[in-house]
C-alpha positions in Angstrom: -2.6 4.0 -20.7 -1.7 1.2 -18.5 -3.3 3.1 -15.5 -6.4 4.0 -17.5 -6.9 0.2 -18.3 -6.2 -0.6 -14.7 -8.9 1.7 -13.3 -11.4 0.5 -15.9 -10.8 -3.1 -14.8 -11.1 -2.1 -11.2 -14.5 -0.3 -11.9 -15.9 -3.4 -13.7 -14.8 -5.7 -11.0 -16.5 -3.4 -8.4 -19.7 -3.5 -10.5 -19.4 -7.3 -10.6 -19.1 -7.5 -6.8 -22.1 -5.2 -6.4 -24.3 -7.2 -8.8 -23.4 -10.6 -7.4 -23.9 -9.5 -3.8 -27.2 -7.9 -4.4 -28.5 -11.2 -5.9 -27.5 -12.8 -2.7 -29.1 -10.2 -0.5 -25.9 -8.8 1.2 -25.7 -5.3 2.4 -23.0 -2.8 1.3 -20.8 -0.2 2.9 -18.6 2.3 1.1 -16.0 4.7 2.4 -12.8 6.7 1.9 -9.4 6.2 3.6 -6.3 8.3 3.8 -3.2 8.6 5.8 0.7 8.7 6.1 2.9 5.5 5.2 6.4 4.5 5.4 7.9 2.6 2.3 10.6 0.2 3.4 12.8 -0.1 0.2 16.4 -0.3 -0.9 16.9 3.4 -0.3 19.0 3.9 2.8 19.3 1.4 5.7 16.1 -0.3 6.4 16.5 -0.2 10.2 17.7 3.4 10.4 15.2 5.6 11.9 16.2 8.7 9.7 15.5 6.5 6.7 12.2 5.1 7.9 10.8 8.6 8.8 12.4 10.4 6.1 11.1 8.1 3.3 7.5 8.6 4.2 4.5 9.2 1.9 0.8 9.5 1.7 -2.0 7.2 0.6 -5.7 7.5 -0.2 -8.2 5.0 -1.2 -11.9 4.0 -1.7 -13.2 0.9 0.2 -16.3 -1.2 -0.4 -17.6 -3.8 2.0 -19.9 -6.8 1.8 -21.8 -7.1 5.2 -23.1 -10.5 5.6 -25.0 -9.8 8.9 -27.7 -7.8 7.2 -29.9 -8.5 4.0 -30.4 -5.5 1.6 -33.3 -7.2 -0.1 -35.6 -7.4 2.9 -34.0 -5.0 5.5 -33.6 -7.8 7.9 -30.8 -9.8 9.6 -29.3 -12.8 7.9 -29.2 -16.2 9.3 -27.3 -16.1 12.6 -24.0 -17.9 11.8 -20.7 -17.2 13.2 -19.3 -16.2 9.8 -22.1 -13.8 9.1 -21.8 -12.1 12.5 -17.9 -11.9 12.6 -16.6 -11.5 9.0 -16.7 -8.8 6.3 -15.2 -8.7 2.8 -13.3 -5.6 2.0 -12.6 -4.5 -1.6 -10.3 -1.6 -2.2 -8.9 0.7 -4.8 -6.0 2.8 -3.4 -3.0 4.9 -4.5 0.1 5.9 -2.7 3.1 8.0 -3.3 6.4 8.3 -1.5 9.5 10.6 -2.2 12.7 8.5 -1.6 16.4 9.4 -0.8 19.2 7.8 0.9 19.3 8.8 4.6 21.4 7.6 7.7 25.0 6.7 8.3 26.3 6.3 4.6 25.3 9.9 3.7 26.4 11.5 7.0 28.1 14.9 6.5 31.2 13.3 7.8 31.3 11.0 4.8 33.3 12.8 2.0 33.9 9.9 -0.5 32.6 9.5 -4.0 30.3 6.8 -2.9 28.7 9.1 -0.3 28.2 11.8 -3.0 26.6 9.3 -5.3 24.1 8.3 -2.7 23.3 11.8 -1.8 22.6 12.7 -5.3 20.3 9.8 -5.9 16.4 10.4 -5.5 13.3 8.5 -6.4 9.6 8.5 -6.2 7.4 5.4 -5.6 3.8 5.7 -7.1 1.6 2.7 -6.7 -2.1 2.1 -7.7 -3.6 -1.0 -5.9 -6.7 -3.1 -6.2 -7.5 -5.9 -4.0 -9.6 -7.8 -1.5 -9.2 -8.5 2.2 -11.3 -10.7 4.7 -11.8 -8.8 8.0 -12.4 -10.6 11.2 -14.3 -8.9 14.1 -14.0 -10.7 17.4 -17.0 -8.9 18.7 -20.5 -9.3 17.2 -21.1 -7.2 14.2 -24.8 -7.2 14.8 -24.3 -5.9 18.3 -22.1 -3.3 17.2 -24.6 -2.0 14.7 -27.3 -2.0 17.4 -25.0 0.3 19.5 -24.3 -2.4 22.2 -20.8 -1.0 22.1 -19.1 1.9 20.2 -15.7 0.2 19.4 -15.4 -2.8 17.2 -11.7 -4.0 16.6 -10.7 -6.2 13.7 -7.8 -7.8 11.8 -7.7 -8.6 8.1 -5.7 -10.6 5.6 -5.8 -10.3 1.8 -4.2 -10.0 -1.5 -3.8 -6.9 -3.7 -2.5 -6.4 -7.2 -0.3 -3.4 -7.7 0.7 -1.4 -10.7 3.9 0.6 -9.9 5.4 3.6 -11.8 8.7 4.6 -10.0 10.8 7.6 -10.9 14.6 7.9 -10.6 17.0 10.9 -10.8 20.4 11.9 -9.8 22.2 15.2 -9.3 25.6 13.5 -9.2 27.9 13.7 -12.3 30.9 11.4 -12.4 34.1 13.5 -13.6 35.6 10.1 -14.9 32.9 8.4 -17.1 33.5 4.7 -18.2 34.2 3.7 -21.7 31.8 0.8 -22.5 32.5 -0.1 -26.2 32.6 3.1 -28.0 30.3 5.0 -25.7 31.2 6.9 -22.6 28.7 5.9 -19.8 28.9 8.1 -16.6 28.6 6.1 -13.4 26.4 8.6 -11.6 24.7 5.9 -9.5 26.4 4.1 -6.5 29.4 2.3 -8.0 29.2 -0.7 -5.7 25.9 -1.8 -7.2 25.7 -4.2 -10.0 24.8 -2.8 -13.5 21.1 -2.7 -13.9 20.4 -2.2 -10.3 18.5 1.1 -11.0 15.5 0.8 -13.4 12.5 3.1 -13.3 10.4 0.9 -15.7 6.7 0.6 -14.9 5.4 -2.8 -13.9 3.0 -4.8 -11.9 3.1 -7.3 -9.0 1.0 -9.0 -6.4 1.2 -8.2 -2.7 0.0 -9.6 0.6 -1.8 -7.2 2.9 -2.5 -7.6 6.6 -4.0 -4.9 9.0 -5.2 -4.4 12.5 -7.8 -1.7 13.3 -10.8 -0.5 15.0 -14.2 1.0 14.0 -16.1 3.7 16.2 -19.8 3.9 15.7 -20.7 7.5 14.8 -24.4 6.9 14.1 -26.7 4.3 12.6 -25.3 4.7 9.0 -21.6 5.7 9.6 -18.4 4.6 11.3 -15.0 6.2 11.8 -12.2 3.6 11.2 -8.5 3.7 12.2 -6.3 1.0 10.3 -2.8 0.1 10.5 -1.6 -1.9 7.4 1.4 -4.0 6.6 1.8 -4.6 2.8 4.5 -7.0 1.3 5.1 -6.8 -2.4 6.3 -9.7 -4.3 8.8 -7.7 -6.1 11.9 -5.6 -5.2 11.4 -3.1 -8.0 8.4 -1.1 -6.6 11.0 1.8 -5.8 13.0 1.5 -9.0 16.0 0.1 -7.1 17.1 -3.5 -6.7 20.7 -3.7 -5.7 22.3 -7.1 -5.0 24.4 -6.1 -1.9 24.2 -8.7 0.9 21.8 -6.5 3.1 19.3 -6.5 0.3 17.4 -9.4 2.1 13.8 -8.7 1.2 11.4 -7.1 -1.3 9.8 -3.8 -0.7 7.1 -3.3 1.8 5.2 -0.7 3.5 3.5 0.5 6.7 0.3 2.6 6.3 -1.7 4.2 9.0 -5.0 5.3 7.6 -8.1 7.0 8.9 -11.4 6.2 7.0 -15.1 7.2 6.9 -17.4 4.2 6.3 -21.1 4.8 5.3 -23.8 2.1 5.2 -25.6 2.0 1.9 -28.4 -0.4 2.8 
């Protein structure tokens, strides 16, 4: 139910952007993006290559742009200002999913301890639904790019996203010596060195900061191909369903997402 409300809110916000920008005469672009990502979370060791490449996922999204260099109401260029010719506003709805497990030195086959077995059995899934806005800066002229003065238009961006996360957690490890807590036997199936409550698969939401660098390639008058490398930092450490308090847990969850997009000019 949370996700349905979230999508409905996103759709209403998109319509509001469309209506407001139409009144101001801005033109629109719409597109789709998709590509692989790496979620840097509390699973495994952050700097370990096996962890980073093993805990990879995939993301898809729909993007909408406000193009200030061209007016939709008169099919003409806007006033020639630096902002109009070098900035676009990007609105986005996206979804990503990553299967997670503990990889690297602590679960190496040579490790035969109970702690290693607990880590091997622990699995997770990170599922995130995003809506947000970014301001994209193009060092080269947007007008000249649209007029085919050059085929490539690099850009950088910065923005804020709101994220609804629904992690999943499971384990195949069964502790042969469960703990007696009160009158209830509680099996310590997760890593025993973590504080109680470190594993929590509750759904939630958070804000995140998004920054990217990319390039557009002009296909024809009304369409572009886009390559984009994103860094997204969540203001929560529960996106993956794990927030242990060991000393090397120094930052919140974040991801790297390389996506390919197709952009179509509506006006």
